[in-house]
Backbone as JSON Lines, residues from 0, in Angstrom:
{"i":0,"aa":"M","n":[-51.63,-61.84,-38.2],"ca":[-51.01,-61.42,-36.96],"c":[-51.34,-59.95,-36.72]}
{"i":1,"aa":"A","n":[-51.83,-59.64,-35.53],"ca":[-52.19,-58.27,-35.18],"c":[-50.95,-57.45,-34.84]}
{"i":2,"aa":"V","n":[-50.94,-56.22,-35.28],"ca":[-49.84,-55.3,-34.97],"c":[-50.12,-54.69,-33.61]}
{"i":3,"aa":"P","n":[-49.15,-54.75,-32.67],"ca":[-49.4,-54.18,-31.35],"c":[-49.54,-52.66,-31.43]}
{"i":4,"aa":"V","n":[-50.43,-52.12,-30.63],"ca":[-50.62,-50.68,-30.55],"c":[-49.46,-50.09,-29.77]}
{"i":5,"aa":"R","n":[-48.91,-49.01,-30.27],"ca":[-47.79,-48.36,-29.58],"c":[-48.34,-47.27,-28.69]}
{"i":6,"aa":"L","n":[-48.33,-47.55,-27.4],"ca":[-48.84,-46.62,-26.41],"c":[-47.7,-45.81,-25.81]}
{"i":7,"aa":"H","n":[-47.95,-44.55,-25.52],"ca":[-46.96,-43.76,-24.81],"c":[-47.65,-42.61,-24.08]}
{"i":8,"aa":"A","n":[-46.91,-41.99,-23.2],"ca":[-47.4,-40.85,-22.43],"c":[-46.38,-39.73,-22.5]}
{"i":9,"aa":"S","n":[-46.87,-38.51,-22.47],"ca":[-46.02,-37.33,-22.46],"c":[-46.55,-36.36,-21.42]}
{"i":10,"aa":"T","n":[-45.66,-35.54,-20.9],"ca":[-46.14,-34.5,-19.99],"c":[-47.02,-33.54,-20.78]}
{"i":11,"aa":"R","n":[-48.01,-32.98,-20.1],"ca":[-48.9,-32.03,-20.76],"c":[-48.25,-30.66,-20.8]}
{"i":12,"aa":"R","n":[-48.22,-30.06,-21.97],"ca":[-47.59,-28.75,-22.16],"c":[-48.27,-27.69,-21.31]}
{"i":13,"aa":"G","n":[-47.43,-26.88,-20.69],"ca":[-47.94,-25.77,-19.9],"c":[-48.51,-26.16,-18.55]}
{"i":14,"aa":"E","n":[-48.38,-27.42,-18.17],"ca":[-48.88,-27.88,-16.88],"c":[-47.73,-28.54,-16.11]}
{"i":15,"aa":"P","n":[-47.06,-27.77,-15.27],"ca":[-45.91,-28.31,-14.54],"c":[-46.34,-29.28,-13.44]}
{"i":16,"aa":"P","n":[-45.42,-30.16,-13.03],"ca":[-45.7,-31.04,-11.88],"c":[-45.97,-30.19,-10.64]}
{"i":17,"aa":"T","n":[-46.75,-30.74,-9.73],"ca":[-47.03,-30.06,-8.47],"c":[-46.7,-30.99,-7.31]}
{"i":18,"aa":"T","n":[-46.42,-30.38,-6.17],"ca":[-46.16,-31.16,-4.96],"c":[-47.03,-30.65,-3.84]}
{"i":19,"aa":"N","n":[-47.32,-31.54,-2.9],"ca":[-48.05,-31.18,-1.7],"c":[-47.08,-31.3,-0.54]}
{"i":20,"aa":"A","n":[-46.74,-30.18,0.06],"ca":[-45.74,-30.17,1.14],"c":[-46.19,-30.95,2.35]}
{"i":21,"aa":"T","n":[-47.5,-31.04,2.58],"ca":[-48.01,-31.74,3.75],"c":[-47.92,-33.25,3.6]}
{"i":22,"aa":"T","n":[-48.37,-33.76,2.43],"ca":[-48.41,-35.21,2.22],"c":[-47.16,-35.75,1.51]}
{"i":23,"aa":"G","n":[-46.42,-34.87,0.83],"ca":[-45.27,-35.33,0.05],"c":[-45.66,-35.86,-1.31]}
{"i":24,"aa":"E","n":[-46.93,-35.73,-1.68],"ca":[-47.42,-36.23,-2.95],"c":[-46.89,-35.39,-4.11]}
{"i":25,"aa":"V","n":[-46.51,-36.06,-5.19],"ca":[-46.07,-35.41,-6.41],"c":[-47.05,-35.79,-7.51]}
{"i":26,"aa":"R","n":[-47.57,-34.79,-8.24],"ca":[-48.5,-35.03,-9.35],"c":[-47.88,-34.52,-10.64]}
{"i":27,"aa":"V","n":[-47.8,-35.41,-11.64],"ca":[-47.26,-35.04,-12.94],"c":[-48.4,-35.18,-13.95]}
{"i":28,"aa":"P","n":[-48.86,-34.07,-14.54],"ca":[-49.93,-34.15,-15.53],"c":[-49.4,-34.78,-16.83]}
{"i":29,"aa":"I","n":[-50.06,-35.83,-17.3],"ca":[-49.6,-36.51,-18.51],"c":[-50.75,-36.67,-19.51]}
{"i":30,"aa":"A","n":[-50.38,-36.74,-20.77],"ca":[-51.31,-37.01,-21.86],"c":[-51.01,-38.42,-22.37]}
{"i":31,"aa":"L","n":[-52.06,-39.18,-22.65],"ca":[-51.92,-40.57,-23.1],"c":[-52.18,-40.66,-24.61]}
{"i":32,"aa":"Y","n":[-51.34,-41.43,-25.3],"ca":[-51.45,-41.56,-26.75],"c":[-51.4,-43.02,-27.18]}
{"i":33,"aa":"A","n":[-52.11,-43.32,-28.28],"ca":[-51.97,-44.57,-29.02],"c":[-51.43,-44.13,-30.38]}
{"i":34,"aa":"L","n":[-50.21,-44.51,-30.67],"ca":[-49.46,-43.95,-31.8],"c":[-49.41,-42.45,-31.59]}
{"i":35,"aa":"D","n":[-49.95,-41.66,-32.5],"ca":[-49.95,-40.21,-32.31],"c":[-51.34,-39.66,-32.05]}
{"i":36,"aa":"E","n":[-52.27,-40.54,-31.69],"ca":[-53.65,-40.11,-31.42],"c":[-53.85,-39.91,-29.92]}
{"i":37,"aa":"H","n":[-54.22,-38.7,-29.55],"ca":[-54.44,-38.39,-28.13],"c":[-55.64,-39.19,-27.63]}
{"i":38,"aa":"R","n":[-55.46,-39.9,-26.53],"ca":[-56.51,-40.75,-25.98],"c":[-57.02,-40.28,-24.62]}
{"i":39,"aa":"G","n":[-56.39,-39.28,-24.03],"ca":[-56.88,-38.77,-22.76],"c":[-55.77,-38.19,-21.91]}
{"i":40,"aa":"D","n":[-56.19,-37.6,-20.8],"ca":[-55.27,-36.98,-19.85],"c":[-55.47,-37.59,-18.47]}
{"i":41,"aa":"T","n":[-54.41,-37.63,-17.7],"ca":[-54.49,-38.1,-16.32],"c":[-53.29,-37.53,-15.56]}
{"i":42,"aa":"D","n":[-53.25,-37.77,-14.29],"ca":[-52.11,-37.38,-13.47],"c":[-51.38,-38.63,-12.99]}
{"i":43,"aa":"L","n":[-50.08,-38.6,-13.09],"ca":[-49.24,-39.63,-12.49],"c":[-48.98,-39.16,-11.07]}
{"i":44,"aa":"V","n":[-49.44,-39.93,-10.07],"ca":[-49.35,-39.52,-8.67],"c":[-48.39,-40.45,-7.94]}
{"i":45,"aa":"M","n":[-47.39,-39.85,-7.27],"ca":[-46.38,-40.63,-6.56],"c":[-46.04,-39.96,-5.24]}
{"i":46,"aa":"A","n":[-45.49,-40.76,-4.35],"ca":[-44.9,-40.2,-3.13],"c":[-43.59,-39.54,-3.54]}
{"i":47,"aa":"R","n":[-43.14,-38.59,-2.75],"ca":[-41.89,-37.87,-3.05],"c":[-40.72,-38.85,-3.23]}
{"i":48,"aa":"S","n":[-40.65,-39.87,-2.38],"ca":[-39.55,-40.84,-2.48],"c":[-39.64,-41.63,-3.79]}
{"i":49,"aa":"E","n":[-40.86,-41.97,-4.22],"ca":[-41.03,-42.68,-5.49],"c":[-40.62,-41.8,-6.66]}
{"i":50,"aa":"A","n":[-40.99,-40.52,-6.62],"ca":[-40.63,-39.59,-7.69],"c":[-39.12,-39.43,-7.78]}
{"i":51,"aa":"A","n":[-38.45,-39.32,-6.63],"ca":[-36.99,-39.18,-6.61],"c":[-36.33,-40.45,-7.17]}
{"i":52,"aa":"R","n":[-36.85,-41.61,-6.8],"ca":[-36.28,-42.87,-7.29],"c":[-36.49,-42.99,-8.8]}
{"i":53,"aa":"L","n":[-37.68,-42.64,-9.29],"ca":[-37.95,-42.7,-10.73],"c":[-37.04,-41.74,-11.48]}
{"i":54,"aa":"F","n":[-36.88,-40.52,-10.98],"ca":[-35.99,-39.55,-11.63],"c":[-34.57,-40.09,-11.7]}
{"i":55,"aa":"N","n":[-34.07,-40.63,-10.6],"ca":[-32.7,-41.15,-10.58],"c":[-32.52,-42.32,-11.55]}
{"i":56,"aa":"E","n":[-33.5,-43.22,-11.61],"ca":[-33.4,-44.36,-12.52],"c":[-33.45,-43.92,-13.98]}
{"i":57,"aa":"L","n":[-34.32,-42.96,-14.29],"ca":[-34.39,-42.45,-15.66],"c":[-33.1,-41.72,-16.04]}
{"i":58,"aa":"A","n":[-32.59,-40.9,-15.12],"ca":[-31.35,-40.18,-15.39],"c":[-30.2,-41.15,-15.64]}
{"i":59,"aa":"Q","n":[-30.13,-42.19,-14.84],"ca":[-29.07,-43.19,-15.0],"c":[-29.23,-43.93,-16.33]}
{"i":60,"aa":"A","n":[-30.46,-44.31,-16.67],"ca":[-30.7,-45.02,-17.93],"c":[-30.35,-44.16,-19.14]}
{"i":61,"aa":"L","n":[-30.52,-42.84,-19.0],"ca":[-30.21,-41.92,-20.09],"c":[-28.77,-41.44,-20.08]}
{"i":62,"aa":"G","n":[-28.0,-41.89,-19.09],"ca":[-26.59,-41.55,-19.03],"c":[-26.27,-40.22,-18.39]}
{"i":63,"aa":"Y","n":[-27.23,-39.64,-17.69],"ca":[-26.97,-38.37,-16.99],"c":[-26.35,-38.66,-15.64]}
{"i":64,"aa":"V","n":[-25.41,-37.81,-15.25],"ca":[-24.77,-37.94,-13.95],"c":[-25.23,-36.76,-13.12]}
{"i":65,"aa":"A","n":[-25.76,-37.03,-11.96],"ca":[-26.23,-35.96,-11.08],"c":[-25.03,-35.21,-10.53]}
{"i":66,"aa":"A","n":[-25.02,-33.91,-10.74],"ca":[-23.93,-33.08,-10.22],"c":[-24.27,-32.66,-8.8]}
{"i":67,"aa":"P","n":[-23.27,-32.63,-7.92],"ca":[-23.54,-32.17,-6.55],"c":[-23.95,-30.71,-6.57]}
{"i":68,"aa":"P","n":[-24.79,-30.27,-5.62],"ca":[-25.22,-28.88,-5.61],"c":[-24.02,-27.94,-5.47]}
{"i":69,"aa":"R","n":[-24.08,-26.83,-6.18],"ca":[-22.98,-25.87,-6.12],"c":[-23.05,-25.08,-4.82]}
{"i":70,"aa":"Q","n":[-21.9,-24.83,-4.24],"ca":[-21.8,-23.99,-3.05],"c":[-21.96,-22.55,-3.49]}
{"i":71,"aa":"R","n":[-22.79,-21.81,-2.77],"ca":[-22.96,-20.4,-3.09],"c":[-22.17,-19.56,-2.1]}
{"i":72,"aa":"S","n":[-21.57,-18.53,-2.61],"ca":[-20.84,-17.63,-1.71],"c":[-21.84,-16.75,-0.96]}
{"i":73,"aa":"L","n":[-21.38,-16.12,0.09],"ca":[-22.26,-15.23,0.85],"c":[-22.75,-14.07,-0.03]}
{"i":74,"aa":"E","n":[-21.92,-13.62,-0.96],"ca":[-22.32,-12.54,-1.85],"c":[-23.5,-12.95,-2.72]}
{"i":75,"aa":"A","n":[-23.53,-14.22,-3.16],"ca":[-24.61,-14.7,-4.02],"c":[-25.93,-14.78,-3.27]}
{"i":76,"aa":"V","n":[-25.89,-14.91,-1.96],"ca":[-27.1,-15.05,-1.16],"c":[-27.81,-13.71,-1.02]}
{"i":77,"aa":"R","n":[-27.06,-12.62,-1.0],"ca":[-27.65,-11.28,-0.82],"c":[-28.52,-10.97,-1.95]}
C-alpha cells in the first residue's frame, strides 16, 4: 500500500499579499511543499469577495470571532 504524499502550502516569508484597487484582485504569494521539501512557488489569486469569504471561513473554523471596528475619538484622528 502506497503512503499518500502530504502536500501543503505556506505563505512566502517576507512577501505580503497584494491587492489591485482597480480590479479587486488579491494575490497571496505561497510556497508549495511535499512533506517538508519545497516544490515551488506560486500566487493564490482571488477576487476581493473570495478572499474575504475565505478569511471568514478560516477564522470561524479556527474559533476566532471577528471584533467590530473600534470607534476612534476625534483626538485619535489628529
